[in-house]
C-alpha positions in Angstrom: 60.5 105.2 66.3 57.5 103.1 65.2 57.2 100.0 63.0 54.4 97.7 61.9 54.8 94.1 63.0 55.0 91.3 60.5 54.3 88.3 62.7 57.4 86.7 61.3 61.2 87.0 62.3 62.4 90.3 61.0 64.8 93.2 61.4 64.0 96.8 62.1 66.2 99.8 61.3 66.9 102.0 64.1 69.2 104.8 62.6 71.5 105.2 65.6 74.7 104.5 63.7 75.9 102.5 66.7 74.9 99.3 68.4 72.0 99.9 70.9 72.6 98.7 74.4 69.2 99.3 75.7 65.9 98.9 73.7 62.3 99.3 75.0 59.6 98.2 72.7 55.7 98.6 73.3 52.9 97.2 71.2 50.7 100.3 70.7 47.6 98.4 69.5 47.3 95.7 72.2 47.9 95.5 76.0 51.3 94.0 76.1 54.2 94.4 78.4 57.0 96.8 77.8 59.7 94.6 76.6 63.3 95.3 77.3 66.6 94.4 75.8 69.7 95.3 77.7 73.2 94.4 76.6 74.3 93.9 80.2 71.5 91.8 81.5 72.9 88.4 80.7 75.9 86.9 78.9 73.5 86.1 75.8 71.3 89.2 76.1 69.6 88.6 72.7 68.3 85.2 74.0 66.7 87.0 76.8 64.0 89.7 77.6 62.5 91.4 80.6 59.3 93.4 81.2 59.9 96.9 82.3 56.4 97.3 83.8 56.5 94.2 85.9 58.7 92.6 88.7 59.2 89.5 86.8 62.9 88.2 86.3 64.8 87.9 83.1 63.3 85.2 80.8 64.2 83.1 77.8 62.4 84.2 74.8 63.5 83.4 71.2 60.1 85.0 70.0 61.2 88.4 71.4 64.6 89.4 69.8 65.0 86.3 67.5 68.0 85.4 69.6 69.9 87.8 67.5 72.0 90.7 68.9 71.4 94.3 67.5 73.8 95.7 65.1 74.8 99.4 64.2 71.8 99.4 61.6 68.9 97.1 62.9 67.7 95.1 65.8 65.8 91.8 65.3 62.4 90.8 66.5 60.9 87.3 66.5 57.2 86.1 66.4 56.4 87.4 69.9 53.0 89.5 70.0 54.7 92.1 72.3 57.6 93.1 69.8 56.2 91.9 66.4 52.5 91.2 66.2 51.2 91.0 62.6 49.7 94.4 61.3 50.1 96.1 64.8 52.0 99.2 65.6 54.9 99.1 67.8 57.3 101.8 69.4 60.9 101.1 70.0 63.2 103.5 72.1 66.7 102.7 71.3 69.6 103.8 73.1 73.4 103.5 72.5 76.3 104.8 74.7 77.7 108.2 73.9 80.8 109.2 75.7 79.9 112.0 78.1 76.2 111.7 77.3 74.8 108.3 77.9 75.8 105.0 79.4 74.2 101.7 80.2 75.4 99.1 82.6 74.7 96.9 85.6 75.8 96.5 89.1 75.2 93.9 91.9 73.9 95.3 95.1 75.8 94.6 98.2 72.8 94.4 100.6 74.9 96.5 103.0 74.4 100.3 103.6 77.9 100.6 104.6 79.3 99.2 101.4 77.4 100.6 98.7 77.7 99.6 94.9 79.4 101.9 92.6 79.0 102.4 88.7 81.3 104.7 87.0 79.5 106.5 84.2 82.2 109.0 83.0 79.7 111.8 83.4 77.2 113.4 85.8 73.9 111.8 84.9 70.7 113.8 84.8 68.6 110.8 84.9 69.2 107.1 86.2 66.9 104.2 85.7 67.4 101.1 87.9 65.5 97.9 87.2 66.1 94.8 89.5 66.9 91.8 87.5 
């Protein structure tokens, strides 16, 4: 979906009918990072963000998601230029878990090739994305 930024804290409708657990936002009019919200990246994920296209760690940013968790109808954006620059177009990819179709989660690596980490998805994934946080 696309939306035009307001520069002020706002909500954006996502039409999923479920609470998204993974959101990627890209400012289409300026060279900004791909901003990520992930429900499992922190105990207060709406207060954090990460850049998909960089190796930086999770960071605090009230200006990104306005410190407000998404709902089944909207997600929030703050005043950050990457997610809500006034008058600029932004693209948001929103994903919610659907049993047997999609799942989001996290795991802690073991650092040991003999004791691999395991994440049960409840399905046979066709695509897996991993981001070190």
